[in-house]
C-alpha positions in Angstrom: -21.5 55.8 -13.2 -21.8 53.1 -15.7 -21.8 50.1 -13.4 -24.6 51.6 -11.9 -26.7 51.4 -14.6 -25.5 48.4 -16.0 -26.6 46.7 -12.9 -29.8 48.2 -12.3 -30.4 46.9 -16.5 -28.7 43.5 -16.5 -30.0 42.2 -12.5 -26.2 41.4 -11.9 -25.2 42.2 -8.5 -22.2 45.1 -8.6 -19.6 42.6 -7.5 -19.8 40.0 -10.1 -20.5 43.0 -13.0 -17.6 44.6 -11.9 -15.4 41.2 -12.2 -17.5 40.4 -15.8 -16.1 43.6 -16.9 -12.4 43.4 -16.3 -12.5 39.8 -17.8 -14.5 41.1 -20.8 -12.2 44.6 -21.2 -9.0 42.1 -21.0 -10.6 39.4 -23.3 -11.3 42.2 -26.4 -8.1 44.7 -25.8 -4.7 45.1 -24.3 -4.0 48.1 -22.3 -2.7 50.1 -25.2 -6.2 49.4 -26.0 -5.2 47.5 -29.3 -6.8 43.6 -29.8 -5.6 40.9 -27.6 -4.3 37.5 -29.8 -7.8 36.1 -28.7 -9.5 38.7 -30.1 -7.8 38.7 -33.2 -8.1 35.1 -33.6 -11.5 34.2 -33.2 -12.2 37.5 -34.9 -13.8 38.8 -31.9 -14.1 42.7 -32.2 -16.7 43.3 -29.8 -18.8 42.8 -26.6 -21.4 41.5 -28.5 -18.8 39.2 -30.7 -17.5 37.9 -27.1 -21.1 37.2 -25.9 -21.7 34.8 -28.8 -18.4 33.3 -28.5 -19.4 32.4 -24.4 -23.1 31.5 -25.4 -21.4 28.9 -28.1 -19.2 27.8 -25.1 -22.1 27.7 -23.0 -23.9 25.4 -25.4 -20.8 23.0 -26.2 -20.5 22.2 -22.4 -24.1 21.6 -22.0 -24.1 19.0 -25.4 -21.5 16.3 -24.3 -19.0 18.4 -26.6 -17.3 19.5 -23.3 -13.5 19.3 -24.7 -14.6 21.4 -27.5 -15.9 24.1 -24.8 -13.2 23.6 -22.7 -10.5 24.7 -26.0 -12.6 27.6 -25.8 -12.5 28.6 -22.2 -8.2 27.7 -22.1 -7.9 29.8 -25.2 -9.9 32.6 -23.3 -8.2 31.6 -20.6 -4.9 32.3 -22.3 -5.1 36.2 -23.3 -6.8 37.1 -20.1 -4.3 35.4 -17.0 -1.4 36.9 -18.0 -3.1 40.6 -18.1 -4.8 39.6 -14.8 -1.3 38.8 -13.7 0.1 42.0 -14.2 -2.6 43.3 -12.7 -2.8 41.4 -9.9 1.6 42.7 -9.4 0.6 46.3 -10.0 -1.9 46.4 -7.5 0.1 44.7 -4.7 3.7 45.2 -5.8 3.6 41.1 -5.8 7.3 39.9 -7.1 6.3 36.3 -7.5 5.1 35.7 -10.9 4.1 32.4 -10.2 1.7 33.8 -7.1 0.2 36.2 -9.2 -0.7 33.8 -11.9 -2.6 31.8 -9.7 -4.6 34.4 -8.0 -5.0 35.3 -11.4 -6.6 32.0 -12.6 -8.2 32.1 -10.0 -9.9 35.6 -10.4 -10.5 34.5 -14.5 -11.8 30.9 -13.9 -14.5 32.4 -11.2 -15.2 34.6 -13.4 -16.0 32.7 -16.2 -17.9 30.7 -14.2 -20.0 34.0 -13.1 -20.1 34.9 -16.4 -21.7 31.4 -18.1 -24.3 31.3 -15.8 -25.6 34.8 -15.9 -25.3 34.8 -19.9 -28.8 35.7 -20.1 -28.6 38.3 -17.9 -25.4 39.2 -19.5 -27.6 39.6 -22.9 -29.6 42.1 -21.5 -26.4 44.6 -21.0 -24.4 43.6 -24.5 -25.5 46.5 -27.1 -24.6 48.9 -23.5 -21.4 47.7 -23.1 -20.9 48.3 -27.1 -22.3 51.8 -27.2 -19.9 52.6 -23.6 -16.9 50.8 -24.8 -14.6 53.9 -24.0 -16.5 54.3 -20.2 -16.1 50.5 -19.7 -12.5 50.9 -20.3 -11.9 53.9 -18.6 -13.7 51.9 -15.6 -11.7 48.5 -16.2 -8.9 50.5 -16.1 -9.8 52.5 -12.5 -10.2 49.2 -10.8 -7.4 47.7 -8.6 -7.7 44.0 -7.7 -8.9 43.7 -4.3 -8.7 40.5 -1.8 -12.6 39.5 -2.3 -11.4 39.1 -5.7 -10.4 35.4 -4.9 -13.3 34.7 -3.3 
C-alpha cells in the first residue's frame, strides 16, 4: 500500500501522513480530477509546486511577514475546507452544513500545522507523490472522515 511506503521513507507517522495526503489532494484536485480554483490561481500543478507554496508560507511566518503567511493559508483553506465539508457530510450523513464546515475547518487547520511542522520530512516524499499521483488519489478517495480526525 502506498501509505506504508511513504511512512517508511518520510518518517511521518501514519495518522499524520494520512491527513496530509488528504489535504494535499484536496488542494490540488477536485473530486472529478480537475484542478481546484486554488491550484489554477497559484499555478500549482504538482505536489512539488504545492510543497514550494507551503515552504513560502512557512518562510513568511518566520520572517515577520505573518500577514502574507496567513493570507497564503487562507487561500488554501478556502479551497480545501468546502471539499472537506462535503467529505464529512458524505461520511456521517451530516445534514447541518455549518457543523460540517466547523469540523472541516478544525481538520484542515490542524493538518496545516502538521504539514508546516513536518515540512522537511514532507520534502523526502514529494517526488514520490508526483510519481504515484494516481495511487494517492485512489487512497484519498477511499478515506472516510473519522472522529479521531478532529483530535
